[in-house]
N, CA, C and O atoms as a GROMACS GRO file, in nm:
protein
  480
    1MET      N    1   0.079  -0.117   0.016
    1MET     CA    2   0.024  -0.001   0.008
    1MET      C    3   0.089   0.131  -0.014
    1MET      O    4   0.211   0.132   0.001
    2ASN      N    5   0.029   0.245  -0.048
    2ASN     CA    6   0.108   0.334  -0.038
    2ASN      C    7   0.131   0.380   0.077
    2ASN      O    8   0.036   0.351   0.150
    3PRO      N    9   0.230   0.454   0.146
    3PRO     CA   10   0.274   0.489   0.253
    3PRO      C   11   0.192   0.608   0.317
    3PRO      O   12   0.160   0.619   0.436
    4ASP      N   13   0.164   0.704   0.204
    4ASP     CA   14   0.102   0.853   0.228
    4ASP      C   15  -0.060   0.820   0.313
    4ASP      O   16  -0.104   0.902   0.394
    5TYR      N   17  -0.138   0.685   0.280
    5TYR     CA   18  -0.222   0.652   0.330
    5TYR      C   19  -0.230   0.614   0.481
    5TYR      O   20  -0.334   0.621   0.545
    6GLY      N   21  -0.104   0.572   0.534
    6GLY     CA   22  -0.083   0.570   0.715
    6GLY      C   23  -0.100   0.706   0.704
    6GLY      O   24  -0.214   0.746   0.728
    7ALA      N   25  -0.009   0.797   0.671
    7ALA     CA   26   0.005   0.922   0.720
    7ALA      C   27  -0.166   1.009   0.734
    7ALA      O   28  -0.216   1.078   0.823
    8GLU      N   29  -0.218   0.962   0.598
    8GLU     CA   30  -0.358   1.030   0.593
    8GLU      C   31  -0.438   0.970   0.686
    8GLU      O   32  -0.526   1.045   0.727
    9GLN      N   33  -0.438   0.822   0.750
    9GLN     CA   34  -0.495   0.781   0.840
    9GLN      C   35  -0.442   0.838   1.020
    9GLN      O   36  -0.501   0.852   1.127
   10LEU      N   37  -0.338   0.851   0.984
   10LEU     CA   38  -0.328   0.916   1.137
   10LEU      C   39  -0.320   1.060   1.138
   10LEU      O   40  -0.251   1.104   1.230
   11SER      N   41  -0.376   1.150   1.057
   11SER     CA   42  -0.401   1.247   1.044
   11SER      C   43  -0.539   1.254   1.065
   11SER      O   44  -0.586   1.326   1.152
   12ILE      N   45  -0.597   1.194   1.002
   12ILE     CA   46  -0.770   1.161   1.057
   12ILE      C   47  -0.773   1.165   1.200
   12ILE      O   48  -0.821   1.251   1.275
   13CYS      N   49  -0.714   1.061   1.225
   13CYS     CA   50  -0.746   1.013   1.367
   13CYS      C   51  -0.693   1.099   1.499
   13CYS      O   52  -0.754   1.122   1.603
   14ASN      N   53  -0.552   1.141   1.456
   14ASN     CA   54  -0.529   1.289   1.535
   14ASN      C   55  -0.648   1.414   1.520
   14ASN      O   56  -0.676   1.468   1.627
   15ARG      N   57  -0.684   1.439   1.459
   15ARG     CA   58  -0.796   1.544   1.410
   15ARG      C   59  -0.933   1.496   1.548
   15ARG      O   60  -0.976   1.558   1.645
   16LEU      N   61  -0.958   1.385   1.503
   16LEU     CA   62  -1.047   1.324   1.601
   16LEU      C   63  -1.028   1.292   1.744
   16LEU      O   64  -1.118   1.275   1.827
   17GLY      N   65  -0.877   1.285   1.768
   17GLY     CA   66  -0.871   1.274   1.914
   17GLY      C   67  -0.875   1.107   1.935
   17GLY      O   68  -0.924   1.066   2.040
   18VAL      N   69  -0.833   1.028   1.853
   18VAL     CA   70  -0.884   0.902   1.873
   18VAL      C   71  -0.726   0.817   1.806
   18VAL      O   72  -0.657   0.857   1.713
   19SER      N   73  -0.707   0.698   1.888
   19SER     CA   74  -0.596   0.615   1.849
   19SER      C   75  -0.624   0.556   1.684
   19SER      O   76  -0.730   0.541   1.623
   20LEU      N   77  -0.495   0.533   1.647
   20LEU     CA   78  -0.493   0.476   1.490
   20LEU      C   79  -0.513   0.329   1.525
   20LEU      O   80  -0.459   0.274   1.621
   21PHE      N   81  -0.578   0.283   1.457
   21PHE     CA   82  -0.628   0.139   1.430
   21PHE      C   83  -0.604   0.074   1.338
   21PHE      O   84  -0.708   0.055   1.276
   22LEU      N   85  -0.490   0.010   1.274
   22LEU     CA   86  -0.444   0.004   1.134
   22LEU      C   87  -0.534  -0.076   1.098
   22LEU      O   88  -0.589  -0.146   1.183
   23SER      N   89  -0.578  -0.088   0.922
   23SER     CA   90  -0.633  -0.178   0.866
   23SER      C   91  -0.491  -0.234   0.773
   23SER      O   92  -0.433  -0.169   0.686
   24GLU      N   93  -0.458  -0.377   0.824
   24GLU     CA   94  -0.346  -0.382   0.739
   24GLU      C   95  -0.394  -0.439   0.594
   24GLU      O   96  -0.508  -0.479   0.571
   25ALA      N   97  -0.289  -0.437   0.502
   25ALA     CA   98  -0.301  -0.438   0.351
   25ALA      C   99  -0.359  -0.603   0.305
   25ALA      O  100  -0.399  -0.624   0.190
   26HIS      N  101  -0.357  -0.699   0.398
   26HIS     CA  102  -0.380  -0.844   0.371
   26HIS      C  103  -0.496  -0.834   0.436
   26HIS      O  104  -0.566  -0.916   0.376
   27GLN      N  105  -0.573  -0.778   0.534
   27GLN     CA  106  -0.695  -0.801   0.591
   27GLN      C  107  -0.796  -0.785   0.493
   27GLN      O  108  -0.770  -0.743   0.380
   28LYS      N  109  -0.920  -0.818   0.532
   28LYS     CA  110  -1.032  -0.828   0.462
   28LYS      C  111  -1.142  -0.747   0.511
   28LYS      O  112  -1.181  -0.758   0.628
   29LEU      N  113  -1.210  -0.643   0.401
   29LEU     CA  114  -1.340  -0.611   0.472
   29LEU      C  115  -1.420  -0.639   0.360
   29LEU      O  116  -1.382  -0.710   0.267
   30GLY      N  117  -1.578  -0.560   0.369
   30GLY     CA  118  -1.655  -0.591   0.307
   30GLY      C  119  -1.702  -0.450   0.226
   30GLY      O  120  -1.707  -0.343   0.287
   31VAL      N  121  -1.735  -0.461   0.084
   31VAL     CA  122  -1.781  -0.408   0.023
   31VAL      C  123  -1.885  -0.422  -0.078
   31VAL      O  124  -1.892  -0.519  -0.153
   32SER      N  125  -1.974  -0.312  -0.080
   32SER     CA  126  -2.084  -0.359  -0.237
   32SER      C  127  -2.064  -0.364  -0.309
   32SER      O  128  -1.956  -0.318  -0.347
   33ASP      N  129  -2.146  -0.421  -0.388
   33ASP     CA  130  -2.106  -0.464  -0.545
   33ASP      C  131  -2.050  -0.345  -0.614
   33ASP      O  132  -1.933  -0.353  -0.653
   34ASN      N  133  -2.110  -0.249  -0.630
   34ASN     CA  134  -2.064  -0.125  -0.668
   34ASN      C  135  -1.975  -0.060  -0.675
   34ASN      O  136  -1.956   0.026  -0.761
   35ILE      N  137  -1.888  -0.096  -0.570
   35ILE     CA  138  -1.759  -0.054  -0.518
   35ILE      C  139  -1.653  -0.143  -0.579
   35ILE      O  140  -1.534  -0.112  -0.585
   36LEU      N  141  -1.704  -0.254  -0.625
   36LEU     CA  142  -1.588  -0.369  -0.676
   36LEU      C  143  -1.601  -0.365  -0.810
   36LEU      O  144  -1.491  -0.367  -0.866
   37ASP      N  145  -1.710  -0.358  -0.897
   37ASP     CA  146  -1.753  -0.291  -1.014
   37ASP      C  147  -1.716  -0.112  -1.056
   37ASP      O  148  -1.764  -0.059  -1.156
   38GLY      N  149  -1.658  -0.067  -0.993
   38GLY     CA  150  -1.616   0.066  -1.017
   38GLY      C  151  -1.781   0.177  -1.080
   38GLY      O  152  -1.769   0.272  -1.157
   39SER      N  153  -1.912   0.131  -1.023
   39SER     CA  154  -2.018   0.157  -1.064
   39SER      C  155  -2.048   0.291  -0.938
   39SER      O  156  -2.132   0.380  -0.944
   40TRP      N  157  -1.960   0.268  -0.844
   40TRP     CA  158  -2.019   0.371  -0.717
   40TRP      C  159  -2.041   0.518  -0.752
   40TRP      O  160  -1.995   0.576  -0.850
   41SER      N  161  -2.115   0.567  -0.659
   41SER     CA  162  -2.086   0.721  -0.654
   41SER      C  163  -2.110   0.772  -0.498
   41SER      O  164  -2.109   0.714  -0.390
   42TRP      N  165  -2.128   0.880  -0.530
   42TRP     CA  166  -2.110   0.980  -0.392
   42TRP      C  167  -2.235   0.979  -0.329
   42TRP      O  168  -2.342   0.988  -0.389
   43PRO      N  169  -2.223   0.970  -0.222
   43PRO     CA  170  -2.162   0.995  -0.115
   43PRO      C  171  -2.108   0.835  -0.081
   43PRO      O  172  -2.178   0.745  -0.128
   44LEU      N  173  -1.986   0.796  -0.001
   44LEU     CA  174  -1.921   0.680   0.010
   44LEU      C  175  -1.967   0.660   0.178
   44LEU      O  176  -1.987   0.761   0.245
   45ASN      N  177  -1.982   0.541   0.233
   45ASN     CA  178  -2.038   0.508   0.369
   45ASN      C  179  -1.927   0.420   0.438
   45ASN      O  180  -1.890   0.319   0.378
   46GLY      N  181  -1.880   0.447   0.541
   46GLY     CA  182  -1.799   0.301   0.612
   46GLY      C  183  -1.857   0.294   0.729
   46GLY      O  184  -1.910   0.395   0.775
   47LEU      N  185  -1.858   0.190   0.789
   47LEU     CA  186  -1.839   0.147   0.965
   47LEU      C  187  -1.781   0.046   0.985
   47LEU      O  188  -1.780  -0.048   0.906
   48ARG      N  189  -1.718   0.049   1.105
   48ARG     CA  190  -1.641  -0.048   1.150
   48ARG      C  191  -1.687  -0.091   1.255
   48ARG      O  192  -1.727  -0.007   1.336
   49HIS      N  193  -1.700  -0.254   1.296
   49HIS     CA  194  -1.740  -0.338   1.380
   49HIS      C  195  -1.607  -0.365   1.433
   49HIS      O  196  -1.518  -0.311   1.368
   50PRO      N  197  -1.560  -0.450   1.555
   50PRO     CA  198  -1.462  -0.501   1.598
   50PRO      C  199  -1.382  -0.597   1.498
   50PRO      O  200  -1.454  -0.692   1.465
   51PRO      N  201  -1.246  -0.601   1.438
   51PRO     CA  202  -1.220  -0.697   1.380
   51PRO      C  203  -1.204  -0.854   1.444
   51PRO      O  204  -1.162  -0.872   1.558
   52TYR      N  205  -1.242  -0.955   1.362
   52TYR     CA  206  -1.243  -1.083   1.373
   52TYR      C  207  -1.164  -1.186   1.257
   52TYR      O  208  -1.186  -1.200   1.137
   53SER      N  209  -1.088  -1.236   1.327
   53SER     CA  210  -1.000  -1.368   1.243
   53SER      C  211  -0.928  -1.246   1.178
   53SER      O  212  -0.873  -1.164   1.250
   54GLU      N  213  -0.928  -1.231   1.008
   54GLU     CA  214  -0.846  -1.185   0.922
   54GLU      C  215  -0.906  -1.052   0.871
   54GLU      O  216  -0.854  -0.987   0.780
   55THR      N  217  -1.043  -1.012   0.948
   55THR     CA  218  -1.110  -0.921   0.868
   55THR      C  219  -1.029  -0.776   0.956
   55THR      O  220  -0.928  -0.768   1.026
   56THR      N  221  -1.115  -0.690   0.915
   56THR     CA  222  -1.087  -0.530   0.955
   56THR      C  223  -1.198  -0.480   1.026
   56THR      O  224  -1.197  -0.372   1.084
   57GLY      N  225  -1.290  -0.554   1.024
   57GLY     CA  226  -1.429  -0.499   1.078
   57GLY      C  227  -1.470  -0.430   0.954
   57GLY      O  228  -1.576  -0.479   0.917
   58TRP      N  229  -1.427  -0.332   0.870
   58TRP     CA  230  -1.498  -0.260   0.798
   58TRP      C  231  -1.556  -0.292   0.687
   58TRP      O  232  -1.515  -0.358   0.591
   59TYR      N  233  -1.678  -0.229   0.712
   59TYR     CA  234  -1.784  -0.255   0.554
   59TYR      C  235  -1.774  -0.086   0.496
   59TYR      O  236  -1.758   0.012   0.569
   60ILE      N  237  -1.789  -0.084   0.338
   60ILE     CA  238  -1.799   0.029   0.293
   60ILE      C  239  -1.882   0.001   0.197
   60ILE      O  240  -1.876  -0.109   0.142
   61TRP      N  241  -1.962   0.086   0.163
   61TRP     CA  242  -2.068   0.114   0.065
   61TRP      C  243  -2.122   0.226  -0.022
   61TRP      O  244  -2.098   0.337   0.024
   62SER      N  245  -2.185   0.225  -0.133
   62SER     CA  246  -2.236   0.340  -0.182
   62SER      C  247  -2.372   0.329  -0.228
   62SER      O  248  -2.411   0.221  -0.273
   63GLY      N  249  -2.437   0.414  -0.222
   63GLY     CA  250  -2.588   0.400  -0.270
   63GLY      C  251  -2.692   0.371  -0.143
   63GLY      O  252  -2.683   0.415  -0.028
   64ASP      N  253  -2.785   0.289  -0.195
   64ASP     CA  254  -2.875   0.262  -0.066
   64ASP      C  255  -2.806   0.123  -0.005
   64ASP      O  256  -2.752   0.044  -0.081
   65PHE      N  257  -2.811   0.102   0.129
   65PHE     CA  258  -2.795   0.012   0.208
   65PHE      C  259  -2.888  -0.113   0.230
   65PHE      O  260  -3.000  -0.098   0.278
   66SER      N  261  -2.839  -0.242   0.194
   66SER     CA  262  -2.896  -0.343   0.188
   66SER      C  263  -2.905  -0.441   0.314
   66SER      O  264  -2.786  -0.458   0.342
   67GLU      N  265  -2.975  -0.509   0.399
   67GLU     CA  266  -2.990  -0.641   0.506
   67GLU      C  267  -2.907  -0.745   0.415
   67GLU      O  268  -2.810  -0.810   0.453
   68SER      N  269  -2.961  -0.747   0.297
   68SER     CA  270  -2.885  -0.871   0.212
   68SER      C  271  -2.819  -0.941   0.245
   68SER      O  272  -2.729  -0.866   0.282
   69SER      N  273  -2.765  -1.094   0.275
   69SER     CA  274  -2.671  -1.143   0.306
   69SER      C  275  -2.545  -1.132   0.193
   69SER      O  276  -2.427  -1.161   0.211
   70ASP      N  277  -2.601  -1.088   0.088
   70ASP     CA  278  -2.465  -1.078  -0.015
   70ASP      C  279  -2.460  -0.951  -0.059
   70ASP      O  280  -2.415  -0.932  -0.172
   71PHE      N  281  -2.507  -0.836   0.024
   71PHE     CA  282  -2.495  -0.723  -0.019
   71PHE      C  283  -2.317  -0.660  -0.003
   71PHE      O  284  -2.283  -0.560  -0.067
   72PHE      N  285  -2.237  -0.719   0.070
   72PHE     CA  286  -2.129  -0.711   0.119
   72PHE      C  287  -2.013  -0.838   0.034
   72PHE      O  288  -2.014  -0.954   0.077
   73GLN      N  289  -1.945  -0.811  -0.053
   73GLN     CA  290  -1.828  -0.890  -0.094
   73GLN      C  291  -1.711  -0.876  -0.004
   73GLN      O  292  -1.702  -0.770   0.058
   74PRO      N  293  -1.617  -0.970   0.012
   74PRO     CA  294  -1.509  -0.980   0.071
   74PRO      C  295  -1.390  -0.898  -0.033
   74PRO      O  296  -1.399  -0.919  -0.154
   75ILE      N  297  -1.307  -0.829   0.008
   75ILE     CA  298  -1.190  -0.793  -0.048
   75ILE      C  299  -1.083  -0.763   0.038
   75ILE      O  300  -1.111  -0.729   0.153
   76HIS      N  301  -0.948  -0.769  -0.001
   76HIS     CA  302  -0.832  -0.736   0.067
   76HIS      C  303  -0.840  -0.579   0.090
   76HIS      O  304  -0.906  -0.521   0.004
   77VAL      N  305  -0.792  -0.511   0.174
   77VAL     CA  306  -0.762  -0.354   0.217
   77VAL      C  307  -0.668  -0.339   0.062
   77VAL      O  308  -0.702  -0.241  -0.004
   78VAL      N  309  -0.600  -0.392   0.026
   78VAL     CA  310  -0.500  -0.335  -0.059
   78VAL      C  311  -0.584  -0.324  -0.208
   78VAL      O  312  -0.551  -0.240  -0.291
   79HIS      N  313  -0.667  -0.393  -0.226
   79HIS     CA  314  -0.754  -0.382  -0.319
   79HIS      C  315  -0.826  -0.270  -0.362
   79HIS      O  316  -0.856  -0.251  -0.480
   80LEU      N  317  -0.860  -0.183  -0.255
   80LEU     CA  318  -0.911  -0.062  -0.249
   80LEU      C  319  -0.809   0.039  -0.359
   80LEU      O  320  -0.866   0.104  -0.446
   81LEU      N  321  -0.691   0.042  -0.348
   81LEU     CA  322  -0.640   0.106  -0.444
   81LEU      C  323  -0.672   0.112  -0.580
   81LEU      O  324  -0.649   0.205  -0.657
   82ASN      N  325  -0.739  -0.022  -0.611
   82ASN     CA  326  -0.828  -0.033  -0.744
   82ASN      C  327  -0.955   0.000  -0.766
   82ASN      O  328  -1.002  -0.005  -0.879
   83HIS      N  329  -1.021   0.035  -0.666
   83HIS     CA  330  -1.176   0.008  -0.667
   83HIS      C  331  -1.222   0.132  -0.591
   83HIS      O  332  -1.329   0.181  -0.626
   84CYS      N  333  -1.156   0.190  -0.490
   84CYS     CA  334  -1.216   0.323  -0.436
   84CYS      C  335  -1.105   0.361  -0.320
   84CYS      O  336  -1.127   0.340  -0.200
   85ARG      N  337  -1.010   0.406  -0.359
   85ARG     CA  338  -0.908   0.480  -0.287
   85ARG      C  339  -0.945   0.574  -0.221
   85ARG      O  340  -0.865   0.632  -0.149
   86GLU      N  341  -1.068   0.610  -0.229
   86GLU     CA  342  -1.114   0.759  -0.153
   86GLU      C  343  -1.138   0.710   0.005
   86GLU      O  344  -1.154   0.791   0.096
   87VAL      N  345  -1.138   0.568   0.023
   87VAL     CA  346  -1.178   0.584   0.167
   87VAL      C  347  -1.087   0.528   0.247
   87VAL      O  348  -1.110   0.497   0.364
   88LEU      N  349  -0.970   0.512   0.184
   88LEU     CA  350  -0.818   0.474   0.248
   88LEU      C  351  -0.803   0.538   0.366
   88LEU      O  352  -0.808   0.465   0.465
   89ALA      N  353  -0.786   0.658   0.384
   89ALA     CA  354  -0.792   0.759   0.463
   89ALA      C  355  -0.865   0.743   0.592
   89ALA      O  356  -0.832   0.777   0.706
   90TYR      N  357  -0.965   0.685   0.550
   90TYR     CA  358  -1.038   0.647   0.708
   90TYR      C  359  -1.029   0.525   0.788
   90TYR      O  360  -1.064   0.504   0.904
   91LEU      N  361  -0.961   0.430   0.676
   91LEU     CA  362  -0.936   0.296   0.757
   91LEU      C  363  -0.877   0.261   0.864
   91LEU      O  364  -0.859   0.145   0.901
   92GLY      N  365  -0.835   0.382   0.933
   92GLY     CA  366  -0.746   0.386   1.072
   92GLY      C  367  -0.841   0.408   1.176
   92GLY      O  368  -0.813   0.386   1.294
   93LEU      N  369  -0.932   0.443   1.146
   93LEU     CA  370  -1.024   0.484   1.260
   93LEU      C  371  -1.035   0.351   1.341
   93LEU      O  372  -1.006   0.243   1.290
   94PRO      N  373  -1.079   0.366   1.470
   94PRO     CA  374  -1.112   0.217   1.579
   94PRO      C  375  -1.216   0.185   1.517
   94PRO      O  376  -1.275   0.248   1.430
   95PRO      N  377  -1.246   0.050   1.581
   95PRO     CA  378  -1.401  -0.019   1.573
   95PRO      C  379  -1.522   0.082   1.638
   95PRO      O  380  -1.521   0.102   1.759
   96GLY      N  381  -1.599   0.127   1.572
   96GLY     CA  382  -1.742   0.178   1.647
   96GLY      C  383  -1.728   0.357   1.571
   96GLY      O  384  -1.772   0.466   1.606
   97TRP      N  385  -1.659   0.315   1.473
   97TRP     CA  386  -1.677   0.472   1.373
   97TRP      C  387  -1.718   0.438   1.261
   97TRP      O  388  -1.701   0.327   1.211
   98ARG      N  389  -1.786   0.544   1.206
   98ARG     CA  390  -1.838   0.549   1.096
   98ARG      C  391  -1.831   0.687   1.013
   98ARG      O  392  -1.852   0.789   1.079
   99PHE      N  393  -1.809   0.700   0.892
   99PHE     CA  394  -1.813   0.806   0.786
   99PHE      C  395  -1.916   0.787   0.691
   99PHE      O  396  -1.984   0.690   0.659
  100LEU      N  397  -1.909   0.907   0.654
  100LEU     CA  398  -1.978   0.959   0.516
  100LEU      C  399  -1.917   1.054   0.428
  100LEU      O  400  -1.920   1.173   0.459
  101ILE      N  401  -1.868   1.020   0.335
  101ILE     CA  402  -1.780   1.116   0.241
  101ILE      C  403  -1.836   1.147   0.083
  101ILE      O  404  -1.893   1.069   0.006
  102ALA      N  405  -1.798   1.290   0.063
  102ALA     CA  406  -1.857   1.330  -0.068
  102ALA      C  407  -1.790   1.431  -0.088
  102ALA      O  408  -1.743   1.493   0.008
  103PRO      N  409  -1.770   1.467  -0.200
  103PRO     CA  410  -1.672   1.586  -0.241
  103PRO      C  411  -1.709   1.680  -0.164
  103PRO      O  412  -1.830   1.701  -0.158
  104ASN      N  413  -1.613   1.766  -0.082
  104ASN     CA  414  -1.657   1.894   0.001
  104ASN      C  415  -1.727   1.867   0.084
  104ASN      O  416  -1.800   1.955   0.130
  105HIS      N  417  -1.733   1.729   0.138
  105HIS     CA  418  -1.808   1.720   0.246
  105HIS      C  419  -1.770   1.570   0.355
  105HIS      O  420  -1.752   1.465   0.293
  106GLU      N  421  -1.761   1.566   0.480
  106GLU     CA  422  -1.686   1.482   0.549
  106GLU      C  423  -1.804   1.440   0.693
  106GLU      O  424  -1.848   1.527   0.769
  107ASP      N  425  -1.833   1.314   0.701
  107ASP     CA  426  -1.917   1.339   0.830
  107ASP      C  427  -1.841   1.202   0.925
  107ASP      O  428  -1.852   1.086   0.885
  108VAL      N  429  -1.797   1.222   1.002
  108VAL     CA  430  -1.730   1.110   1.076
  108VAL      C  431  -1.787   1.095   1.232
  108VAL      O  432  -1.789   1.201   1.294
  109TRP      N  433  -1.825   0.996   1.292
  109TRP     CA  434  -1.880   0.999   1.425
  109TRP      C  435  -1.854   0.862   1.470
  109TRP      O  436  -1.853   0.766   1.393
  110PHE      N  437  -1.834   0.854   1.584
  110PHE     CA  438  -1.840   0.748   1.651
  110PHE      C  439  -1.991   0.691   1.698
  110PHE      O  440  -2.075   0.768   1.745
  111ASP      N  441  -2.015   0.555   1.680
  111ASP     CA  442  -2.184   0.483   1.711
  111ASP      C  443  -2.118   0.385   1.786
  111ASP      O  444  -2.025   0.332   1.725
  112LYS      N  445  -2.144   0.333   1.937
  112LYS     CA  446  -2.116   0.283   2.027
  112LYS      C  447  -2.198   0.112   1.970
  112LYS      O  448  -2.152   0.004   2.009
  113LYS      N  449  -2.324   0.121   1.870
  113LYS     CA  450  -2.367   0.007   1.873
  113LYS      C  451  -2.300  -0.067   1.779
  113LYS      O  452  -2.363  -0.163   1.735
  114LEU      N  453  -2.160  -0.045   1.724
  114LEU     CA  454  -2.116  -0.090   1.624
  114LEU      C  455  -2.018  -0.205   1.704
  114LEU      O  456  -1.965  -0.307   1.660
  115LEU      N  457  -2.018  -0.147   1.826
  115LEU     CA  458  -1.929  -0.253   1.913
  115LEU      C  459  -1.978  -0.385   1.952
  115LEU      O  460  -1.904  -0.482   1.971
  116ASP      N  461  -2.157  -0.388   1.967
  116ASP     CA  462  -2.227  -0.481   1.983
  116ASP      C  463  -2.272  -0.566   1.860
  116ASP      O  464  -2.372  -0.548   1.790
  117VAL      N  465  -2.137  -0.701   1.847
  117VAL     CA  466  -2.164  -0.755   1.738
  117VAL      C  467  -2.219  -0.905   1.810
  117VAL      O  468  -2.174  -0.956   1.912
  118GLU      N  469  -2.324  -0.954   1.727
  118GLU     CA  470  -2.389  -1.096   1.764
  118GLU      C  471  -2.289  -1.204   1.737
  118GLU      O  472  -2.233  -1.189   1.628
  119GLY      N  473  -2.250  -1.317   1.808
  119GLY     CA  474  -2.210  -1.395   1.762
  119GLY      C  475  -2.094  -1.401   1.779
  119GLY      O  476  -2.041  -1.511   1.793
  120GLU      N  477  -2.009  -1.269   1.784
  120GLU     CA  478  -1.862  -1.295   1.810
  120GLU      C  479  -1.810  -1.247   1.981
  120GLU      O  480  -1.694  -1.263   2.017
   0.00000   0.00000   0.00000
């Protein structure tokens, strides 16, 4: 991964007063199909549950959210460079954090409910 993303992740965490919680390039996250096929549009949304096994806990999507079991597809963090590099700077936020970004717009907030994940 580009080392600049680590600096961007640290910068966002510092600005928000939280500790950096890295998402490693080899770890997996879930993304919506439109992220994978390049048809995504603004805004981009992300939320982070606690990591589990080889996952980061991150789920990223564009457009309408769905509860469907196949809404999110697993990919490695490093592949976001080719699919949606716009979110990479936010992947250092710790579990419980969310973001919604668009050009000239950024909402980033903590959502305690994300820390309560059933079955883990």
